[in-house]
C-alpha positions as CSV (number, residue, x, y, z in Angstrom):
1,M,-14.1,-11.9,20.8
2,A,-11.8,-14.4,19.2
3,G,-14.5,-15.4,16.8
4,E,-15.0,-11.8,15.8
5,I,-11.3,-11.3,15.2
6,K,-11.1,-14.4,13.1
7,F,-14.1,-13.2,11.1
8,Q,-12.5,-9.9,10.5
9,L,-9.2,-11.5,9.5
10,D,-10.9,-13.9,7.1
11,K,-12.8,-10.9,5.6
12,I,-9.6,-9.0,5.1
13,K,-7.8,-12.0,3.6
14,K,-10.6,-12.6,1.2
15,G,-10.6,-8.9,0.2
16,L,-6.9,-9.1,-0.6
17,D,-7.2,-11.8,-3.2
18,P,-5.0,-10.5,-6.1
19,A,-7.5,-11.4,-8.8
20,Q,-10.3,-9.7,-6.9
21,M,-8.2,-6.6,-6.1
22,A,-7.2,-6.2,-9.7
23,K,-10.8,-6.4,-10.9
24,L,-11.8,-3.8,-8.3
25,A,-8.9,-1.5,-8.9
26,Y,-9.1,-1.6,-12.7
27,P,-12.1,0.8,-13.0
28,V,-10.4,3.2,-10.6
29,F,-7.3,3.2,-12.7
30,I,-9.3,3.7,-15.9
31,D,-11.3,6.6,-14.3
32,N,-7.9,8.3,-13.5
33,T,-6.6,7.8,-17.0
34,P,-6.6,11.0,-19.0
35,E,-8.7,11.0,-22.2
36,R,-7.9,13.2,-25.1
37,T,-8.1,10.7,-28.0
38,G,-9.1,7.7,-26.0
39,N,-5.9,5.8,-26.9
40,A,-4.7,5.5,-23.3
41,K,-7.9,4.1,-22.0
42,S,-8.5,1.8,-24.9
43,R,-4.9,0.4,-24.6
44,T,-5.2,-0.2,-20.8
45,S,-6.3,-3.7,-19.9
46,L,-6.5,-6.2,-17.1
47,R,-4.2,-9.2,-17.7
48,S,-3.1,-11.9,-15.3
49,N,-4.3,-9.9,-12.3
50,R,-2.4,-6.9,-13.3
51,I,-3.4,-3.6,-14.9
52,N,-1.4,-3.2,-18.2
53,A,-1.1,0.2,-19.7
54,N,0.3,-0.7,-23.1
55,Y,1.3,2.6,-24.8
56,P,4.6,4.4,-25.0
57,Y,3.6,7.5,-22.9
58,A,2.0,5.6,-20.0
59,Q,4.8,6.6,-17.6
60,R,4.5,10.3,-18.6
61,L,0.8,10.2,-17.9
62,D,1.3,8.4,-14.6
63,D,3.9,11.0,-13.6
64,G,1.3,13.8,-14.0
65,W,2.1,15.0,-17.5
66,S,-1.6,15.5,-18.3
67,R,-3.4,18.6,-17.1
68,Q,-6.6,16.5,-17.0
69,K,-5.3,14.0,-14.4
70,P,-2.2,15.6,-12.8
71,N,-2.0,12.9,-10.2
72,G,-1.6,10.2,-12.7
73,M,-3.3,6.8,-12.5
74,T,-1.3,4.9,-9.9
75,K,-1.4,7.3,-7.0
76,P,-5.2,7.6,-6.9
77,T,-5.6,3.9,-7.4
78,A,-3.2,3.2,-4.5
79,K,-5.1,5.6,-2.3
80,W,-8.3,3.8,-3.2
81,F,-6.7,0.5,-2.5
82,A,-5.5,1.7,1.0
83,D,-9.0,3.0,1.8
84,Y,-10.5,-0.3,0.6
85,I,-8.3,-2.3,2.9
86,K,-9.2,0.0,5.8
87,S,-12.8,-0.5,5.1
88,L,-12.4,-4.3,5.2
89,G,-11.4,-4.2,8.9
90,S,-13.9,-1.6,10.0
91,N,-17.1,-3.5,9.6
């Protein structure tokens, strides 16, 4: 029992590595970025374990300004992140 708990905790800890989480979350963020001209997606990058949306209207898109992606990028990515963390402890 104690060994199984330690295994699960180690699995969760490994899964929460910031660099790994950023790499896993980045495609989710990109998939939830609206694409009219491609500028928003092309100017979003992964730098220093953070997703960097480097364009002046990023906050408006994230606030739901686009009809294509009315939930923005952060909310769906955060939901994915929460589901991912839950999955780490369930196996």
